[in-house]
C-alpha positions as CSV (number, residue, x, y, z in Angstrom):
1,Q,58.3,182.1,180.4
2,V,56.7,182.7,177.1
3,Q,55.7,180.0,174.5
4,L,54.7,180.4,170.9
5,V,52.9,177.4,169.5
6,E,52.2,177.2,165.8
7,S,49.6,174.9,164.2
8,G,48.0,174.3,160.8
9,G,50.9,173.2,158.6
10,G,50.7,170.2,156.3
11,L,50.7,168.9,152.8
12,V,48.7,170.7,150.1
13,Q,48.6,170.6,146.3
14,P,49.7,173.6,144.2
15,G,47.0,176.2,144.1
16,G,45.6,175.1,147.4
17,S,45.2,176.9,150.7
18,L,46.4,176.5,154.3
19,D,45.8,178.5,157.4
20,L,48.4,178.8,160.1
21,S,47.9,180.1,163.6
22,C,50.3,180.9,166.4
23,A,49.2,181.3,170.0
24,A,51.4,183.0,172.6
25,S,51.1,182.0,176.3
26,G,52.9,182.7,179.5
27,N,53.5,185.6,181.8
28,I,52.9,188.1,179.0
29,F,52.5,191.8,179.6
30,R,52.2,193.0,176.0
31,I,52.9,191.7,172.5
32,Y,54.2,194.2,170.0
33,N,55.1,193.3,166.4
34,M,54.4,189.7,165.3
35,G,55.5,187.9,162.2
36,W,55.8,184.8,160.2
37,Y,59.1,183.6,158.8
38,R,60.0,180.6,156.7
39,Q,63.1,178.6,156.0
40,A,63.4,176.2,153.1
41,P,66.2,173.5,153.0
42,G,69.5,175.1,152.2
43,K,68.2,178.6,152.5
44,Q,68.2,181.4,155.1
45,R,65.2,182.1,157.2
46,E,63.2,184.9,155.6
47,L,60.3,187.2,156.6
48,V,57.0,186.2,155.0
49,A,54.7,188.7,156.7
50,G,54.6,191.0,159.7
51,I,51.9,192.9,161.6
52,T,52.1,195.6,164.2
53,R,50.0,195.7,167.3
54,G,47.8,198.2,165.6
55,G,47.3,196.0,162.6
56,S,49.7,197.5,160.0
57,T,51.0,194.8,157.8
58,N,53.9,194.1,155.4
59,Y,54.7,191.2,153.1
60,A,57.5,189.7,151.2
61,D,57.1,190.4,147.5
62,S,56.8,186.7,146.8
63,V,53.6,186.3,148.8
64,K,51.9,189.6,148.2
65,G,48.3,189.1,147.0
66,R,48.3,185.4,148.1
67,F,49.0,185.5,151.9
68,T,47.2,187.5,154.6
69,I,48.4,188.0,158.1
70,S,46.1,189.0,160.9
71,R,46.1,188.9,164.7
72,D,43.7,188.8,167.7
73,N,45.3,190.8,170.5
74,A,42.8,189.5,173.0
75,K,43.8,185.9,172.2
76,N,47.5,186.7,171.8
77,T,47.3,184.9,168.5
78,V,48.6,185.6,165.0
79,Y,47.3,184.0,161.8
80,L,48.6,183.5,158.3
81,K,46.1,182.6,155.6
82,M,47.9,181.2,152.5
83,N,46.2,181.0,149.2
84,S,47.3,180.0,145.7
85,L,50.2,178.0,147.2
86,K,53.2,177.2,145.1
87,P,55.9,174.5,145.4
88,E,58.4,177.3,146.2
89,D,56.3,178.1,149.4
90,T,57.5,174.8,150.8
91,A,59.3,175.5,154.0
92,V,59.2,175.3,157.8
93,Y,57.2,178.3,158.9
94,Y,58.0,180.0,162.2
95,C,56.1,182.5,164.3
96,N,57.9,185.4,165.9
97,G,56.7,187.9,168.5
98,N,58.3,190.8,170.3
99,I,57.0,190.5,173.8
100,T,57.4,192.0,177.2
101,V,57.0,189.8,180.2
102,I,55.8,191.4,183.4
103,G,58.9,192.8,185.1
104,S,61.2,192.4,182.1
105,S,62.2,194.2,179.0
106,I,61.1,193.4,175.5
107,R,62.6,190.4,173.7
108,S,62.0,188.3,170.6
109,Y,60.4,184.9,170.9
110,W,60.1,182.1,168.3
111,G,57.8,179.2,167.9
112,Q,59.0,175.7,167.1
113,G,58.0,175.8,163.5
114,T,55.4,174.0,161.4
115,Q,56.1,172.3,158.1
116,V,54.3,173.4,155.0
117,T,54.7,171.3,151.9
118,V,53.2,172.2,148.5
119,S,53.4,169.3,146.2
120,S,51.2,167.3,143.8
C-alpha cells in the first residue's frame, strides 16, 4: 500500500508564510506527477500547483508568484512554499501523486489533508 502524509498546515496571519510537505511511503516503484490541491468550505477541490517528475511546474492563476512547488525524488516528497498568504487561501490542502507500485499499474493517491487558515 501507499500512503501520502501531509504536514505543515496551521494558522497564519495575512501576508504570512507557511511551508507544506508531503511524504509518500510504501511499496513504491515510481512517482510521476505530484500536486497540491485545496478545498475550501462549500467549494470544489481545485488544483493549486503541480510538478512533473522532471521538475516542470504549473500553478493556478490565483497563486502564481506567491506559491512554489518543489519535490525531492530521492525522498519521495513534494513541498509547497506559500508566501503572501491571503484569507482566500484558507482551505484544506491535499497532496496527490500518480504512483506505480511494484507489480501494479499507475494510480492516483491522495493524502488526508492539512488545514491552512489565513486570518488575523
